[in-house]
KEMIKE-734710 format. One record per residue (C-alpha): x, y, z. Coordinates in Angstrom, 2 decimals. Layout:
# residues N
        c1        c2        c3
         X         Y         Z
...
***
This chain:
# residues 476
        c1        c2        c3
    -13.70    -19.18     91.74
    -12.36    -16.00     93.28
    -11.87    -13.13     90.82
     -8.34    -11.85     90.22
     -9.17     -8.58     91.97
    -10.62    -10.36     94.99
     -7.60    -12.66     95.10
     -5.24     -9.66     95.04
     -7.12     -7.96     97.89
     -7.04    -11.19     99.92
     -3.29    -11.49     99.31
     -2.77     -7.93    100.55
     -4.86     -8.66    103.66
     -2.75    -11.74    104.46
      0.60    -10.04    103.83
      2.71    -10.04    107.04
      3.37     -6.29    106.65
     -0.34     -5.46    106.35
     -1.13     -5.14    110.11
      1.74     -2.69    110.58
      0.66     -0.63    107.57
     -2.93     -0.44    108.79
     -1.91      0.44    112.35
      0.40      3.21    111.11
     -2.29      4.82    108.96
     -4.98      4.58    111.65
     -2.61      6.10    114.19
     -1.88      9.03    111.86
     -5.46      9.67    110.77
     -7.59      8.45    113.66
     -9.71      6.43    111.20
    -10.43      3.59    113.64
    -13.43      2.80    111.45
    -11.04      0.46    109.60
     -9.71     -1.26    112.74
    -11.95     -4.29    112.21
    -12.37     -3.94    108.45
     -9.27     -5.58    106.98
    -10.87     -6.33    103.63
    -12.08     -2.75    103.14
     -8.66     -1.38    104.06
     -6.90     -3.88    101.77
     -9.22     -2.87     98.93
     -8.11      0.78     99.39
     -4.45     -0.28     99.37
     -5.07     -2.22     96.18
     -6.30      1.00     94.53
     -2.93      2.65     95.27
     -0.75     -0.20     93.98
      1.42     -0.21     92.05
      2.86      3.02     93.40
      5.51      3.90     90.86
      7.72      0.82     90.77
      6.45     -0.36     94.13
      4.01     -3.27     93.95
      4.41     -4.93     97.36
      2.90     -4.11    100.74
      6.35     -3.98    102.31
      7.57     -1.49     99.71
      4.45      0.62    100.04
      4.79      0.68    103.83
      8.41      1.79    103.54
      7.48      4.55    101.07
      4.75      5.91    103.34
      7.06      5.82    106.37
      9.67      7.74    104.40
      7.37     10.57    103.27
      5.15     10.85    106.39
      1.50     11.90    106.64
      2.15     15.15    104.77
      3.48     13.36    101.70
      1.68     13.18     98.39
      1.06      9.43     98.43
      0.00      9.44    102.05
     -2.56     12.10    101.12
     -3.66     10.04     98.16
     -4.32      7.07    100.43
     -6.22      9.29    102.89
     -8.35     10.47     99.98
     -9.25      6.84     99.31
    -10.04      6.13    102.98
    -12.08      9.22    103.82
    -15.77      9.32    103.03
    -17.01     12.39    101.17
    -20.75     11.75    100.94
    -22.48     15.00    101.76
    -25.00     17.43    100.30
    -26.43     20.90    100.81
    -28.71     21.41    103.83
    -28.05     17.85    104.99
    -30.19     17.16    108.09
    -32.31     20.26    107.54
    -33.65     20.12    111.12
    -30.21     21.00    112.48
    -29.97     24.04    110.22
    -33.51     25.02    111.27
    -32.34     24.85    114.88
    -29.28     26.99    114.15
    -31.47     29.57    112.42
    -34.11     29.71    115.14
    -32.04     29.27    118.30
    -28.24     29.36    118.07
    -27.56     32.10    115.51
    -29.90     34.70    117.10
    -28.23     34.01    120.47
    -24.77     34.49    118.93
    -25.82     37.77    117.31
    -27.13     39.09    120.62
    -24.05     37.92    122.55
    -21.58     39.37    120.03
    -23.34     42.68    119.44
    -20.38     44.68    120.77
    -17.64     42.83    118.85
    -19.74     42.36    115.67
    -17.77     39.20    114.94
    -19.19     35.76    114.10
    -16.94     32.71    113.68
    -18.13     29.27    112.55
    -16.11     26.08    111.96
    -17.16     23.22    109.71
    -14.81     20.52    111.04
    -14.48     17.62    108.63
    -16.13     19.65    105.88
    -15.56     17.09    103.10
    -16.21     18.73     99.70
    -17.73     21.88    101.21
    -21.56     21.85    101.03
    -21.93     22.24    104.79
    -19.78     25.39    104.90
    -21.53     26.98    101.92
    -24.92     26.03    103.39
    -24.03     28.09    106.45
    -23.22     31.16    104.36
    -26.45     30.74    102.36
    -28.40     30.41    105.61
    -26.83     33.52    107.13
    -27.30     35.70    104.06
    -30.87     34.60    103.39
    -32.10     35.04    106.96
    -29.73     37.41    108.78
    -28.36     39.77    106.13
    -29.71     42.92    107.80
    -28.51     41.96    111.29
    -25.03     41.11    109.97
    -24.55     44.40    108.13
    -21.11     45.68    109.14
    -20.12     42.44    110.89
    -17.03     40.33    110.27
    -18.19     36.80    109.50
    -15.75     33.92    109.07
    -16.80     30.38    108.09
    -13.87     27.97    108.09
    -14.05     24.51    106.53
    -11.30     22.02    107.33
    -10.64     18.45    106.27
     -7.78     15.97    106.19
     -8.52     15.11    102.56
     -6.69     17.41    100.14
     -8.74     16.35     97.13
    -11.97     17.16     98.96
    -10.66     20.62     99.83
     -9.75     21.32     96.20
    -13.32     20.56     95.17
    -14.65     22.65     98.05
    -12.65     25.66     96.87
    -13.98     25.20     93.34
    -17.51     25.17     94.73
    -18.94     23.23     91.79
    -21.14     20.20     92.38
    -23.10     17.55     90.54
    -26.81     16.86     90.90
    -26.24     14.47     93.83
    -24.88     17.20     96.12
    -27.84     19.52     95.50
    -30.55     16.86     95.67
    -33.61     17.98     97.56
    -33.09     21.70     96.97
    -36.04     23.56     95.52
    -35.81     25.11     92.02
    -35.99     28.56     93.63
    -32.99     27.80     95.87
    -31.00     26.41     92.95
    -31.72     29.52     90.89
    -30.92     31.91     93.74
    -27.72     30.27     95.02
    -26.11     28.46     92.07
    -24.99     29.06     88.50
    -25.44     26.19     86.06
    -22.12     25.45     84.37
    -22.29     22.58     81.92
    -23.38     19.65     84.11
    -22.38     21.23     87.41
    -23.98     23.58     89.91
    -21.53     26.31     90.93
    -22.10     28.26     94.16
    -22.69     31.92     93.29
    -19.85     34.29     94.26
    -22.09     36.16     96.74
    -22.31     32.98     98.82
    -18.53     32.40     98.90
    -17.40     35.68    100.43
    -17.24     34.53    104.06
    -16.13     30.93    103.51
    -12.58     29.58    103.30
    -11.01     26.12    103.45
     -7.75     24.71    104.76
     -6.31     21.29    105.62
     -6.44     20.28    109.27
     -6.08     16.93    111.01
     -8.54     16.69    113.90
     -6.54     13.83    115.41
     -3.00     15.21    115.26
     -3.72     18.93    115.09
     -3.52     21.11    118.19
     -6.94     22.44    119.21
     -7.28     25.33    119.82
     -4.60     26.43    117.35
     -4.82     30.19    117.14
     -2.00     30.57    114.54
     -4.25     28.54    112.21
     -7.39     30.41    113.23
     -8.72     27.36    115.10
    -10.33     28.71    118.23
    -12.91     31.02    119.80
    -15.70     29.83    117.52
    -19.32     30.73    118.14
    -20.57     27.60    116.37
    -18.79     24.36    115.49
    -20.28     21.69    113.24
    -18.51     18.35    113.53
    -21.07     15.98    112.07
    -20.54     12.32    111.19
    -16.80     12.65    111.77
    -16.36     11.06    115.19
    -18.08      7.86    114.08
    -14.79      6.95    112.38
    -12.70      7.39    115.55
    -12.14      5.09    118.51
    -13.52      5.97    121.94
    -10.29      7.49    123.27
     -9.94      9.72    120.20
    -13.60     10.80    120.40
    -13.21     11.65    124.08
    -10.13     13.76    123.42
    -11.65     15.49    120.40
    -14.82     16.47    122.27
    -12.67     18.06    124.96
    -10.72     19.93    122.27
    -13.88     21.15    120.56
    -15.13     22.40    123.92
    -11.93     24.42    124.31
    -12.24     25.80    120.77
    -15.70     27.26    121.46
    -16.26     30.73    122.86
    -18.13     30.87    126.17
    -21.76     30.11    125.38
    -20.82     28.71    121.96
    -22.71     25.93    120.19
    -21.67     22.46    118.98
    -23.56     20.43    116.36
    -22.74     16.73    115.97
    -24.22     13.86    114.01
    -27.31     12.07    115.27
    -25.28      8.96    116.12
    -22.54     10.83    117.98
    -24.30     11.86    121.21
    -23.25     10.18    124.44
    -22.60     10.68    128.15
    -19.59     12.93    127.61
    -21.72     15.38    125.63
    -23.88     15.98    128.69
    -20.81     16.36    130.88
    -19.29     19.11    128.74
    -22.32     20.74    127.13
    -25.90     21.74    127.88
    -28.19     19.83    125.48
    -30.88     22.02    123.92
    -33.83     20.10    122.47
    -35.73     21.31    119.40
    -37.85     19.27    116.97
    -35.69     16.77    115.09
    -32.39     17.93    116.59
    -30.36     18.53    119.72
    -27.81     21.32    119.87
    -25.08     21.41    122.51
    -24.09     24.63    124.26
    -20.81     25.20    126.07
    -21.45     25.39    129.78
    -19.32     26.82    132.61
    -16.20     24.85    133.45
    -16.78     24.32    137.17
    -19.01     21.34    138.10
    -20.92     23.31    140.72
    -21.73     26.09    138.28
    -22.65     23.53    135.64
    -25.10     21.78    137.96
    -26.84     25.05    138.75
    -26.81     26.01    135.07
    -28.62     22.79    134.14
    -31.34     22.95    136.74
    -31.77     26.64    137.41
    -34.60     28.41    135.68
    -32.20     31.18    134.81
    -31.22     28.86    131.95
    -32.29     30.70    128.82
    -33.09     27.66    126.66
    -35.03     24.42    127.09
    -32.55     21.86    128.40
    -33.11     18.16    127.80
    -33.29     16.11    131.01
    -30.09     14.54    132.30
    -31.46     11.11    131.43
    -30.82     11.97    127.80
    -34.27     12.23    126.24
    -33.81     11.91    122.51
    -34.73     14.89    120.43
    -37.41     13.99    117.88
    -39.60     15.75    115.38
    -42.74     17.22    116.90
    -45.51     14.70    116.59
    -43.23     11.71    117.23
    -42.89     11.59    121.01
    -40.20      9.58    122.73
    -42.60      7.53    124.81
    -46.13      7.51    123.53
    -48.54      5.61    125.81
    -49.98      2.47    124.28
    -53.52      3.71    124.84
    -52.94      7.20    123.46
    -54.53      7.46    120.03
    -54.12     11.22    119.69
    -52.40     12.54    116.62
    -50.50     15.78    116.27
    -52.52     18.59    114.76
    -49.90     18.78    112.06
    -46.52     17.55    110.98
    -44.11     19.71    108.97
    -44.54     18.73    105.34
    -41.63     20.29    103.55
    -38.64     18.98    105.45
    -36.52     15.90    104.93
    -36.80     13.54    107.85
    -33.70     13.11    110.00
    -32.98     10.10    112.19
    -33.79     10.65    115.83
    -30.85     11.18    118.15
    -30.29      8.11    120.32
    -30.70      8.59    124.06
    -27.53      9.21    126.00
    -26.37      6.24    128.05
    -27.97      6.39    131.51
    -24.66      6.77    133.33
    -25.23      7.25    137.07
    -24.00     10.64    138.28
    -21.17     10.68    140.76
    -21.79     11.42    144.41
    -20.74     15.06    144.16
    -23.13     15.75    141.28
    -25.94     13.94    143.08
    -25.41     16.05    146.17
    -25.37     19.24    144.09
    -28.65     18.36    142.39
    -30.26     17.38    145.66
    -29.23     20.72    147.10
    -30.77     22.57    144.14
    -34.03     20.61    144.56
    -34.13     21.29    148.31
    -33.53     24.99    147.71
    -36.43     25.11    145.21
    -38.77     23.30    147.60
    -37.82     25.66    150.41
    -38.45     28.67    148.16
    -41.91     27.37    147.20
    -42.75     26.80    150.87
    -41.69     30.34    151.76
    -43.18     32.04    148.66
    -46.29     30.08    147.74
    -47.74     32.96    145.70
    -44.57     33.53    143.65
    -45.08     32.00    140.14
    -41.32     32.00    139.51
    -40.74     29.76    142.52
    -43.11     27.10    141.14
    -41.60     27.50    137.66
    -38.09     26.93    139.03
    -39.29     23.84    140.88
    -40.89     22.47    137.71
    -37.66     22.81    135.76
    -35.62     21.07    138.44
    -38.16     18.25    138.82
    -38.21     17.73    135.04
    -34.42     17.69    134.99
    -34.10     15.16    137.80
    -37.13     13.04    136.90
    -38.77     13.49    140.29
    -41.98     15.06    141.61
    -44.65     16.44    139.29
    -43.21     19.14    137.01
    -46.48     19.42    135.06
    -48.28     20.44    138.25
    -45.53     22.92    139.12
    -45.75     24.63    135.73
    -49.57     24.71    136.02
    -49.31     26.40    139.43
    -46.98     29.02    137.92
    -49.53     29.70    135.16
    -52.40     29.84    137.64
    -50.56     32.55    139.56
    -49.51     34.38    136.36
    -51.47     33.40    133.20
    -49.05     35.47    131.05
    -45.94     33.60    132.28
    -44.85     32.61    128.78
    -41.92     30.35    129.71
    -44.17     28.38    132.05
    -46.47     27.73    129.07
    -43.47     26.80    126.95
    -41.99     24.32    129.43
    -45.41     22.89    130.25
    -45.77     22.17    126.52
    -42.36     20.46    126.49
    -43.30     18.39    129.53
    -46.53     17.23    127.85
    -44.68     16.44    124.60
    -42.10     14.31    126.39
    -44.95     12.31    127.90
    -46.60     11.72    124.54
    -49.53     14.08    125.19
    -49.44     15.92    121.90
    -52.72     17.85    121.96
    -52.11     19.68    125.27
    -48.49     20.20    124.19
    -49.57     22.01    121.03
    -52.17     23.99    122.94
    -49.55     25.39    125.31
    -47.06     26.04    122.50
    -49.80     28.11    120.85
    -50.60     29.85    124.14
    -46.96     30.85    124.47
    -46.84     32.16    120.92
    -50.04     34.17    121.39
    -48.66     35.69    124.58
    -45.75     37.10    122.58
    -47.77     38.60    119.73
    -47.91     42.19    120.97
    -44.48     42.27    122.60
    -41.44     43.93    120.94
    -38.73     41.66    119.49
    -35.95     42.89    121.73
    -37.84     42.62    125.02
    -36.33     40.21    127.55
    -38.53     37.25    128.46
    -39.32     36.93    132.19
    -37.04     34.34    133.84
    -35.34     33.84    130.46
    -31.80     34.69    131.52
    -31.48     37.18    128.64
    -33.65     35.29    126.13
    -35.48     37.78    123.90
    -39.02     37.69    122.57
    -37.68     37.29    119.03
    -35.52     34.31    120.01
    -38.38     32.59    121.83
    -40.66     33.15    118.82
    -38.09     31.38    116.67
    -38.01     28.42    119.05
    -41.81     28.22    119.08
    -41.92     28.38    115.29
    -39.90     25.15    115.16
    -42.56     23.36    117.15
    -45.52     24.84    115.30
    -44.23     24.84    111.71
    -46.83     23.35    109.37
    -49.71     23.78    111.81
    -52.95     24.66    110.05
    -55.17     27.43    111.33
***
């Protein structure tokens, strides 16, 4: 026997007005997640009925059409459809990567303007936005003295935004935080944890529809962001909506800005628009130049200031869990970070063949590197450049090229760093850790602000932060 509630939901699903109602709501919200989930959508409609004196699907559809997406009941339905599961420092590896790589780069790039802008797009009930302010104030307070910092959280769900503004959360949202962090960042109020006022000064919230809203939208303050987090939002959208939104997010970033997405949201378009930057447990995406020719050079040139994942889309994984470990390799990493929550590995990007123009551009870059090596056999930078291009294209022997660079200049720290990455990608963990350590030791006596050779502006302090991600938890 079907329960009365189940029977009601089934009746709603079979109502002749149901398909039109569902299509209208999906079109307005972009929540294509429900396109093939009639029962789940009908269950949400059942929660909203009766609506006043309205108890039929036809009447409910007419009421929603009359008030539009900005209406109170439409918002109530959106609140039922949207998912608000989130917590502080969710996917800690991504916040580690922001702390070690992206934020220091933004501070250096914006030193003259002293302005830092961050967008938490699809912020839900707010933990992600507050996490960013906590991160900045705990690790960059001195550097940000006198800066203007703006952290904007937006969501389509009005009820979520109300809770975000209150900044008070139950135990579930703060799960995994240490007692010291809870004491430092929250006040205990009855059964809730309230974010301390000092960690709310830079953060604000407002409603914004990522599907219908214009991006960039400078009147709303949507644009010219240094960092955008849009995590586990696009999984609810169809492919056309995701494609359009990624293009919009690209436009909303400042030149050189950073995008953070969910582990399941990477794909070919990410590598078309952004430069992927691999760190343990996470991949960040950096806005690259708009012209294809410039982008091709940016990916393969050694002037690139950060380690770029190969175009084949190597998944970013925690150190000690290589993407392709040989069956006969029984080596174990010297250490694995012990104090972090594990995050799912990012899936590899689809191996979409490059178009003819891109292939020609990459071939030209490779030929230029080979010609340079032939003409300047004793130049370590020439071999280093060749190694980066070979690793990018999956040709030649990049390990040998990086070794030649180090033979010619044993203190060539980026050659050590990229040799370590090359070993790690091949599952050779012990030599990878050895060269990560060599790179770190080479930086010990150098001042923080010094530019790293062939780093394209990368500083010693920034490279130390990147190395720390790989070596965190190592004993001795």
